Backbone as JSON, one array per atom type, in Angstrom:
{
  "sequence": "MLGVDETRTRSVRWLLDGSGWRRSDPWMTSFVDLDPAHPAGLLGLAPGRSGASVRGWLSLQSKQFRAGIDIVAIDPSAPFAAVLRDTDLLPNARLVVDHWHLHRLANLMVTDVRQRVTREQLGHRGRRSDDVWAYRRLLLRDGRKLSHRRWARPKSLFTHHDPTGEILAAWAGKECLRQLFDPVPDGARPL",
  "N": [[-17.08, 11.82, -35.82], [-15.28, 11.83, -32.88], [-12.55, 13.01, -31.03], [-10.99, 12.55, -27.93], [-8.84, 13.77, -25.51], [-6.28, 14.34, -23.04], [-4.65, 17.46, -22.43], [-1.74, 19.18, -21.81], [-1.51, 22.36, -20.61], [0.29, 24.2, -19.59], [3.24, 24.52, -17.51], [3.46, 23.07, -14.19], [2.23, 25.01, -11.53], [2.57, 26.64, -8.4], [0.42, 28.16, -6.16], [-0.08, 30.76, -3.83], [-2.49, 31.19, -1.47], [-5.04, 32.32, 0.84], [-5.28, 30.06, 2.52], [-2.92, 28.73, 2.3], [-0.32, 27.11, 0.39], [-1.19, 25.93, -2.83], [-1.51, 23.59, -5.46], [-1.69, 24.35, -8.87], [-3.77, 23.17, -11.5], [-2.57, 22.2, -14.49], [-3.81, 20.9, -16.58], [-5.99, 20.19, -19.33], [-8.94, 18.94, -20.89], [-9.25, 18.02, -24.16], [-11.38, 18.29, -27.01], [-11.82, 17.06, -30.16], [-12.63, 17.28, -33.61], [-12.66, 14.51, -35.63], [-13.46, 13.79, -38.14], [-12.68, 12.97, -41.38], [-13.88, 13.9, -43.71], [-14.97, 16.48, -43.35], [-13.2, 18.14, -41.5], [-13.24, 19.91, -38.46], [-11.44, 20.62, -36.59], [-10.32, 21.71, -33.41], [-12.87, 21.37, -31.09], [-13.56, 22.02, -28.51], [-12.57, 22.79, -25.09], [-12.11, 21.52, -21.8], [-11.7, 22.18, -18.37], [-9.3, 20.38, -16.41], [-8.67, 16.78, -16.21], [-10.46, 14.58, -16.06], [-13.12, 12.13, -15.74], [-15.35, 13.56, -15.05], [-14.88, 16.03, -16.22], [-15.14, 15.4, -18.94], [-17.8, 14.48, -19.01], [-19.12, 16.83, -18.2], [-18.53, 18.68, -20.32], [-19.66, 17.35, -22.54], [-22.35, 17.22, -21.76], [-23.11, 19.82, -22.06], [-23.39, 20.1, -24.75], [-25.57, 19.92, -27.63], [-28.39, 17.67, -27.93], [-28.7, 16.61, -30.45], [-26.12, 16.91, -31.54], [-24.67, 15.13, -29.87], [-25.96, 12.71, -30.48], [-25.18, 12.4, -33.08], [-22.59, 11.51, -33.04], [-20.57, 8.92, -33.96], [-18.18, 7.52, -33.54], [-15.77, 7.51, -30.97], [-12.58, 8.41, -30.23], [-10.08, 7.67, -27.94], [-7.37, 7.94, -25.51], [-5.89, 5.17, -23.68], [-7.67, 5.5, -21.19], [-9.19, 4.95, -18.22], [-11.1, 6.56, -16.7], [-12.12, 8.29, -18.72], [-13.15, 6.4, -20.53], [-15.17, 5.17, -18.99], [-17.1, 7.2, -18.72], [-17.68, 7.75, -21.4], [-18.85, 5.43, -22.28], [-21.41, 5.59, -21.45], [-24.61, 5.26, -22.42], [-26.72, 7.04, -22.36], [-25.56, 9.52, -22.58], [-23.96, 9.46, -24.94], [-25.53, 8.05, -27.31], [-25.12, 6.59, -29.74], [-22.45, 6.06, -30.04], [-19.33, 4.46, -30.64], [-16.6, 3.22, -28.92], [-13.14, 3.68, -29.31], [-9.57, 3.09, -29.23], [-6.97, 5.4, -29.79], [-4.52, 5.36, -32.46], [-1.9, 6.33, -31.95], [-1.47, 6.04, -29.16], [-1.65, 3.26, -28.91], [0.56, 2.45, -30.43], [2.54, 3.57, -28.83], [2.23, 2.08, -26.44], [2.93, -0.45, -27.42], [5.63, 0.01, -28.08], [6.63, 0.56, -25.53], [6.31, -1.96, -24.4], [8.17, -3.46, -25.91], [10.53, -2.22, -25.05], [10.46, -2.79, -22.28], [10.67, -5.62, -22.31], [13.15, -5.92, -23.63], [14.88, -4.68, -21.75], [14.52, -6.35, -19.49], [15.38, -8.88, -20.45], [18.02, -8.26, -21.03], [19.04, -7.64, -18.47], [18.73, -10.17, -17.26], [20.4, -11.75, -18.87], [22.96, -10.45, -18.95], [23.4, -9.64, -16.36], [23.38, -7.06, -15.55], [22.19, -3.71, -16.25], [21.78, -2.46, -19.62], [24.69, -1.3, -21.36], [26.71, 1.2, -23.02], [28.48, -0.16, -24.67], [27.18, -2.51, -25.22], [25.38, -4.31, -27.66], [22.64, -4.68, -27.43], [21.79, -2.47, -26.02], [22.82, -0.42, -27.62], [21.37, -0.64, -29.99], [18.8, -0.07, -29.29], [17.0, 1.97, -30.05], [16.54, 1.47, -32.72], [14.92, -0.73, -32.57], [12.49, 0.37, -31.98], [11.63, 1.73, -34.16], [9.82, 1.82, -37.32], [9.99, -1.21, -38.79], [9.79, -1.73, -41.51], [10.78, 0.48, -42.73], [13.47, 0.52, -42.39], [16.76, 0.61, -43.69], [18.68, -1.81, -45.61], [21.22, -2.01, -44.46], [20.81, -0.92, -41.91], [18.88, -2.71, -40.99], [20.37, -4.98, -40.6], [21.53, -4.7, -38.1], [19.49, -4.94, -35.91], [18.8, -7.55, -36.62], [21.15, -8.96, -36.14], [21.25, -8.56, -33.4], [18.97, -10.04, -32.59], [19.84, -12.58, -33.27], [22.29, -13.02, -31.83], [22.09, -11.94, -29.22], [19.73, -12.54, -28.0], [18.78, -15.01, -26.53], [16.47, -16.38, -25.72], [14.54, -15.58, -27.46], [12.66, -13.71, -26.82], [12.84, -10.91, -27.13], [12.74, -10.67, -29.89], [10.15, -11.72, -30.3], [8.56, -9.8, -28.97], [9.2, -7.55, -30.48], [8.25, -8.38, -33.02], [5.51, -8.58, -32.47], [4.94, -5.88, -32.02], [5.47, -4.88, -34.57], [3.52, -6.21, -36.08], [1.2, -5.04, -35.04], [1.65, -2.42, -35.88], [1.46, -2.78, -38.65], [-1.21, -3.4, -38.9], [-2.44, -0.91, -38.66], [-1.17, 0.67, -40.55], [-0.87, -0.41, -43.44], [1.06, -0.63, -45.81], [3.35, 1.68, -45.87], [4.35, 4.55, -47.9], [7.28, 4.06, -49.78], [8.22, 2.0, -48.23], [9.38, -1.3, -47.45], [7.96, -4.55, -47.55], [8.05, -6.67, -44.66]],
  "CA": [[-16.02, 11.18, -35.06], [-14.81, 12.73, -31.85], [-11.33, 12.63, -30.32], [-10.92, 13.11, -26.56], [-7.51, 13.54, -24.95], [-5.86, 15.38, -22.11], [-3.66, 18.36, -22.98], [-1.07, 19.98, -20.78], [-1.54, 23.74, -21.1], [1.48, 24.9, -19.1], [3.92, 23.77, -16.45], [2.81, 23.1, -12.87], [2.49, 26.23, -10.74], [2.09, 26.65, -7.02], [-0.17, 29.45, -5.85], [-0.26, 31.03, -2.4], [-3.74, 31.88, -1.16], [-5.27, 32.49, 2.27], [-5.16, 28.81, 3.27], [-1.58, 28.16, 2.1], [0.08, 26.8, -0.99], [-1.95, 24.9, -3.55], [-1.0, 23.3, -6.8], [-2.65, 24.63, -9.94], [-3.89, 22.05, -12.42], [-2.33, 22.71, -15.84], [-4.36, 19.98, -17.57], [-7.28, 20.43, -19.94], [-9.41, 17.86, -21.75], [-9.56, 18.6, -25.47], [-12.35, 17.59, -27.84], [-11.4, 17.35, -31.52], [-13.39, 16.65, -34.69], [-11.79, 13.6, -36.37], [-14.09, 13.41, -39.4], [-11.83, 13.39, -42.48], [-14.66, 14.54, -44.77], [-15.06, 17.92, -43.07], [-12.64, 18.34, -40.17], [-13.45, 21.23, -37.87], [-10.35, 20.89, -35.65], [-10.64, 21.74, -31.99], [-14.25, 21.69, -30.81], [-13.69, 22.62, -27.19], [-11.68, 22.42, -23.99], [-12.72, 21.48, -20.47], [-10.63, 22.16, -17.36], [-9.08, 19.1, -15.73], [-8.55, 15.59, -17.07], [-11.2, 13.52, -15.37], [-14.39, 11.76, -16.34], [-16.3, 14.65, -14.8], [-14.62, 17.05, -17.25], [-15.72, 14.91, -20.19], [-19.26, 14.49, -18.85], [-19.57, 18.22, -18.15], [-18.48, 19.28, -21.65], [-20.64, 16.69, -23.42], [-23.71, 17.56, -21.35], [-23.39, 21.17, -22.56], [-23.64, 20.01, -26.19], [-26.96, 19.6, -27.98], [-28.72, 16.25, -28.06], [-28.47, 16.28, -31.86], [-24.67, 16.76, -31.68], [-24.26, 13.89, -29.19], [-26.51, 11.57, -31.22], [-24.48, 12.31, -34.35], [-21.24, 10.97, -32.86], [-20.53, 7.47, -34.19], [-16.93, 6.96, -33.03], [-15.0, 8.35, -30.06], [-11.22, 7.9, -30.07], [-9.47, 8.15, -26.7], [-6.21, 7.19, -25.05], [-6.39, 4.14, -22.75], [-7.99, 6.15, -19.93], [-10.38, 4.35, -17.61], [-12.16, 7.54, -16.39], [-12.75, 8.73, -19.97], [-13.91, 5.27, -21.08], [-16.38, 4.95, -18.18], [-18.09, 8.23, -19.06], [-18.05, 7.67, -22.81], [-19.68, 4.24, -22.5], [-22.76, 5.94, -21.01], [-25.48, 5.34, -23.6], [-27.58, 8.22, -22.27], [-24.76, 10.67, -23.0], [-23.62, 9.24, -26.36], [-26.31, 6.83, -27.59], [-24.7, 5.85, -30.94], [-20.99, 6.09, -30.14], [-18.48, 3.29, -30.43], [-15.37, 3.67, -28.29], [-11.92, 3.09, -29.84], [-8.33, 3.67, -28.71], [-6.28, 5.99, -30.93], [-3.33, 4.64, -32.93], [-0.66, 6.8, -31.33], [-1.31, 5.43, -27.84], [-1.37, 1.84, -29.08], [1.98, 2.35, -30.84], [3.34, 3.89, -27.65], [2.18, 0.93, -25.55], [3.72, -1.51, -28.04], [7.04, 0.36, -27.92], [6.96, 0.36, -24.11], [6.42, -3.4, -24.18], [9.46, -3.88, -26.48], [11.57, -1.7, -24.15], [10.43, -3.57, -21.03], [11.19, -6.97, -22.58], [14.58, -5.77, -23.91], [15.58, -4.4, -20.5], [14.48, -7.53, -18.64], [16.25, -9.92, -21.03], [19.4, -7.79, -20.86], [19.43, -7.85, -17.05], [18.85, -11.61, -17.01], [21.52, -12.32, -19.62], [24.25, -9.83, -18.63], [23.52, -9.39, -14.93], [23.34, -5.61, -15.33], [21.44, -3.03, -17.3], [22.57, -2.26, -20.84], [25.74, -0.27, -21.4], [26.97, 1.71, -24.35], [29.21, -1.15, -25.46], [26.3, -3.66, -25.49], [24.53, -4.13, -28.84], [21.24, -4.61, -27.0], [21.53, -1.08, -25.65], [23.16, 0.45, -28.75], [20.35, -0.73, -31.04], [17.48, 0.03, -28.67], [16.1, 2.87, -30.79], [16.17, 0.81, -33.98], [13.82, -1.65, -32.28], [11.25, 1.13, -31.84], [11.27, 2.31, -35.46], [9.07, 0.97, -38.23], [10.94, -2.13, -39.4], [9.7, -1.68, -42.97], [11.47, 1.67, -43.23], [14.9, 0.39, -42.14], [17.56, 0.21, -44.85], [19.27, -3.14, -45.43], [22.34, -1.86, -43.53], [20.27, -0.76, -40.55], [18.15, -3.92, -40.63], [21.35, -5.98, -40.18], [21.82, -4.51, -36.67], [18.55, -5.69, -35.07], [18.86, -8.96, -36.97], [22.3, -9.47, -35.38], [20.83, -8.56, -31.99], [18.07, -11.17, -32.38], [20.6, -13.82, -33.42], [23.38, -13.21, -30.88], [21.87, -11.41, -27.87], [18.36, -12.84, -27.58], [18.76, -16.47, -26.52], [15.12, -16.92, -25.51], [13.66, -15.12, -28.53], [11.61, -12.83, -26.28], [12.93, -9.57, -27.74], [12.22, -10.83, -31.25], [8.7, -11.9, -30.23], [7.98, -8.51, -28.62], [9.37, -6.68, -31.65], [7.35, -8.86, -34.07], [4.17, -8.16, -32.07], [4.85, -4.44, -32.27], [5.42, -4.68, -36.02], [2.2, -6.67, -36.55], [0.26, -3.99, -34.67], [1.9, -1.28, -36.77], [0.95, -3.12, -39.98], [-2.67, -3.33, -38.88], [-2.87, 0.47, -38.81], [-0.51, 1.29, -41.69], [-0.5, -1.63, -44.17], [2.37, -0.48, -46.46], [3.58, 3.11, -46.1], [5.12, 4.89, -49.09], [8.73, 3.87, -49.7], [8.58, 0.94, -47.29], [9.44, -2.65, -48.01], [7.29, -5.49, -46.65], [8.98, -7.49, -43.88]],
  "C": [[-15.43, 12.22, -34.11], [-13.54, 12.17, -31.22], [-11.3, 13.31, -28.97], [-9.56, 12.75, -25.99], [-7.2, 14.64, -23.96], [-4.72, 16.17, -22.75], [-3.05, 19.15, -21.84], [-0.94, 21.4, -21.31], [-0.34, 24.56, -20.67], [2.14, 24.05, -18.04], [3.17, 23.94, -15.13], [3.2, 24.4, -12.16], [1.9, 26.05, -9.35], [1.63, 28.05, -6.7], [-0.37, 29.58, -4.34], [-1.57, 31.78, -2.23], [-3.9, 31.94, 0.35], [-5.06, 31.23, 3.09], [-3.79, 28.15, 3.1], [-1.3, 27.92, 0.63], [-0.84, 25.74, -1.57], [-1.41, 24.78, -4.96], [-2.07, 23.62, -7.83], [-2.63, 23.48, -10.94], [-3.69, 22.55, -13.85], [-2.95, 21.85, -16.94], [-5.74, 20.43, -18.04], [-7.66, 19.18, -20.71], [-9.84, 18.5, -23.06], [-10.51, 17.68, -26.24], [-12.11, 18.03, -29.29], [-12.3, 16.61, -32.5], [-12.43, 15.81, -35.52], [-12.36, 13.2, -37.72], [-13.24, 13.9, -40.57], [-12.58, 14.12, -43.6], [-14.77, 16.05, -44.58], [-14.53, 18.19, -41.66], [-12.83, 19.78, -39.68], [-12.36, 21.57, -36.86], [-10.83, 20.8, -34.21], [-12.08, 22.2, -31.78], [-14.43, 22.38, -29.46], [-12.66, 22.1, -26.22], [-12.47, 22.43, -22.69], [-11.59, 21.44, -19.45], [-10.53, 20.8, -16.67], [-8.95, 17.97, -16.73], [-9.22, 14.39, -16.42], [-12.46, 13.18, -16.17], [-15.43, 12.85, -16.17], [-16.12, 15.77, -15.81], [-15.28, 16.66, -18.56], [-17.25, 14.98, -20.12], [-19.8, 15.93, -18.87], [-19.6, 18.86, -19.53], [-19.54, 18.67, -22.57], [-22.08, 17.05, -23.05], [-24.1, 18.97, -21.79], [-23.72, 21.18, -24.06], [-25.09, 19.6, -26.44], [-27.16, 18.09, -28.1], [-28.46, 15.76, -29.48], [-26.96, 16.06, -32.11], [-24.22, 15.43, -31.08], [-24.77, 12.65, -29.93], [-25.78, 11.35, -32.55], [-23.08, 11.73, -34.24], [-21.29, 9.45, -32.97], [-19.32, 6.82, -33.52], [-16.27, 7.98, -32.12], [-13.65, 7.68, -29.86], [-10.6, 8.52, -28.82], [-8.13, 7.45, -26.5], [-6.72, 6.13, -24.07], [-6.63, 4.71, -21.35], [-9.28, 5.58, -19.38], [-11.46, 5.38, -17.26], [-12.87, 8.04, -17.65], [-13.65, 7.63, -20.51], [-15.22, 5.06, -20.32], [-17.47, 5.95, -18.54], [-18.59, 8.05, -20.48], [-18.85, 6.42, -23.15], [-21.13, 4.48, -22.1], [-23.66, 6.15, -22.22], [-26.46, 6.51, -23.53], [-26.86, 9.46, -22.79], [-24.44, 10.6, -24.49], [-24.31, 7.96, -26.82], [-25.78, 5.99, -28.75], [-23.2, 5.66, -31.05], [-20.35, 4.74, -29.86], [-17.13, 3.8, -29.95], [-14.17, 2.93, -28.88], [-10.72, 3.78, -29.19], [-7.55, 4.2, -29.91], [-4.96, 5.27, -31.21], [-2.07, 5.04, -32.17], [-0.43, 6.13, -29.98], [-1.06, 3.93, -27.93], [0.07, 1.61, -29.52], [2.89, 2.6, -29.64], [3.37, 2.71, -26.67], [2.99, -0.24, -26.1], [5.22, -1.23, -27.89], [7.49, 0.21, -26.47], [7.14, -1.12, -23.8], [7.75, -3.92, -24.72], [10.59, -3.44, -25.55], [11.62, -2.5, -22.86], [11.03, -4.96, -21.22], [12.69, -6.9, -22.82], [15.36, -5.55, -22.63], [15.62, -5.63, -19.59], [15.42, -8.62, -19.15], [17.72, -9.52, -20.86], [19.88, -8.01, -19.44], [19.62, -9.32, -16.74], [20.09, -12.2, -17.67], [22.87, -11.78, -19.16], [24.46, -9.6, -17.13], [23.56, -7.91, -14.58], [22.5, -4.98, -16.43], [22.36, -2.77, -18.49], [23.57, -1.13, -20.71], [26.0, 0.11, -22.84], [27.66, 0.68, -25.24], [28.36, -2.38, -25.81], [25.42, -3.37, -26.71], [23.06, -3.98, -28.46], [20.87, -3.19, -26.62], [21.76, -0.17, -26.84], [22.07, 0.47, -29.81], [18.94, -0.54, -30.51], [16.51, 0.91, -29.46], [15.69, 2.28, -32.13], [15.0, -0.14, -33.77], [12.47, -0.94, -32.22], [10.78, 1.74, -33.15], [10.44, 1.31, -36.27], [10.07, 0.09, -38.98], [10.92, -2.1, -40.91], [10.43, -0.5, -43.56], [12.98, 1.61, -42.99], [15.61, -0.01, -43.43], [18.14, -1.17, -44.57], [20.42, -3.09, -44.43], [21.84, -1.73, -42.09], [19.53, -2.0, -40.09], [19.1, -5.0, -40.14], [21.63, -5.88, -38.68], [20.8, -5.21, -35.77], [18.57, -7.19, -35.36], [20.01, -9.64, -36.23], [21.95, -9.56, -33.89], [19.94, -9.77, -31.7], [18.84, -12.49, -32.42], [21.56, -14.07, -32.27], [23.07, -12.82, -29.43], [20.46, -11.67, -27.33], [18.18, -14.35, -27.54], [17.36, -17.08, -26.38], [14.16, -16.54, -26.63], [12.58, -14.17, -28.07], [11.64, -11.44, -26.89], [12.37, -9.62, -29.15], [10.69, -10.96, -31.23], [8.0, -10.58, -29.9], [8.05, -7.55, -29.82], [8.4, -7.09, -32.76], [5.9, -8.49, -33.74], [3.94, -6.69, -32.33], [4.7, -4.17, -33.76], [4.07, -5.13, -36.6], [1.13, -5.62, -36.23], [0.41, -2.8, -35.59], [1.32, -1.55, -38.16], [-0.57, -3.14, -40.03], [-3.16, -1.92, -39.18], [-2.31, 1.14, -40.06], [0.0, 0.17, -42.58], [0.84, -1.56, -44.89], [2.57, 1.0, -46.73], [4.42, 3.33, -47.36], [6.61, 4.68, -48.85], [9.15, 2.75, -48.76], [8.62, -0.4, -48.02], [8.72, -3.58, -47.04], [8.31, -6.35, -45.92], [8.84, -8.94, -44.24]]
}
């Protein structure tokens, strides 16, 4: 199992050369062994964060190594996906999206829906005195890990500040996705 992701190595720097100022690229593409049976950690780095970086690094690996890869986990990156779908490069690999990025996308969806519903309902963006804004971070947490006292806050938000039920629907979708990847974590209560 192979993990492919971009990694920021340092902050952006501007360099002065003979032709003028140019921006240095602080991004690298990292390749990580994801096999839980015998993890090897970081396998390699390639400069840049493009499909060409991925193709270049993989083409330097042996044919036996590439044929042995069954699963490749990536973030939702179209350039990475296009290269990794190449059956000549990785003949046996199945492409999957890693959990962290899916959780992040689900949380962004909850935030977008919450902000839109708030603007439509209140005529302005959320303020500190609005429950919809005050409880925004609770909506992003794992609902199964909320205490009964904390669970009362989003429940109140869904009842009193979500007339269309859109925030609740977005939150429930996020929670269903979370449960697909982590059925019942230790110390959690089922929703």
